[in-house]
MARLORO-106973 format. One record per residue (C-alpha): x, y negated, z negated. Coordinates in Angstrom, 2 decimals. Each point is the difference from the previous one (the first is absolute). Layout:
REM MARLORO-106973
+---------+---------+---------+
|      xx |      yy |      zz |
+---------+---------+---------+
|       X |       Y |       Z |
...
+---------+---------+---------+
END
This chain:
REM MARLORO-106973
+---------+---------+---------+
|      xx |      yy |      zz |
+---------+---------+---------+
| -154.31 | -136.40 |   14.65 |
|    1.21 |    2.84 |   -2.25 |
|   -3.51 |    0.60 |   -1.39 |
|   -1.49 |    0.27 |    3.55 |
|    2.61 |    2.61 |    0.95 |
|   -0.78 |    1.93 |   -3.12 |
|   -3.70 |    0.02 |    0.69 |
|    0.51 |    1.02 |    3.67 |
|    2.27 |    2.97 |   -1.20 |
|   -2.55 |    1.06 |   -2.53 |
|   -2.82 |   -0.02 |    2.64 |
|    2.23 |    1.89 |    2.40 |
|    0.88 |    2.63 |   -2.57 |
|   -3.62 |    0.39 |   -1.08 |
|   -1.02 |    0.59 |    3.64 |
|    2.74 |    2.47 |    0.54 |
|   -0.92 |    1.95 |   -3.23 |
|   -3.67 |   -0.06 |    0.98 |
|    0.80 |    1.36 |    3.41 |
|    2.10 |    2.83 |   -1.39 |
|   -2.67 |    0.90 |   -2.56 |
|   -2.72 |   -0.02 |    2.77 |
|    2.19 |    2.00 |    2.31 |
|    1.35 |    2.70 |   -2.39 |
|   -1.97 |    0.14 |   -3.24 |
|   -3.61 |   -0.44 |    0.99 |
|   -2.05 |    2.57 |    1.78 |
|   -0.82 |   -0.70 |    3.68 |
|   -3.66 |    0.72 |   -0.68 |
|   -0.23 |   -3.39 |   -1.75 |
|    0.84 |   -1.89 |    3.19 |
|   -1.58 |    2.24 |    2.66 |
|   -2.35 |   -2.14 |    1.99 |
|   -3.26 |    1.25 |    1.45 |
|    1.36 |    1.33 |    3.19 |
|   -2.46 |    1.78 |    2.25 |
|    0.82 |    2.97 |    2.09 |
|   -0.18 |   -1.92 |    3.23 |
|    0.88 |    2.14 |    2.99 |
|    1.67 |   -2.17 |    2.55 |
|    1.07 |    2.74 |    2.31 |
|   -3.35 |    1.28 |    1.46 |
|   -2.48 |    2.61 |   -0.83 |
|    2.43 |    2.84 |   -0.77 |
|    2.69 |    0.17 |   -2.51 |
|    3.25 |   -0.69 |    1.82 |
|    2.20 |    0.40 |   -3.28 |
|    1.16 |   -3.64 |    0.26 |
|   -0.70 |   -0.72 |   -3.74 |
+---------+---------+---------+
END
């Protein structure tokens, strides 16, 4: 049972460290998806984005 707990702790720590690295150390341009400029507010620019 102790080995299972150790494995779960290591997985949790690895996920947490990966999240922090992604959030704070890597540039956002790596994770920017292909977002189009969809205007959902009509023909004019309403300033909602």
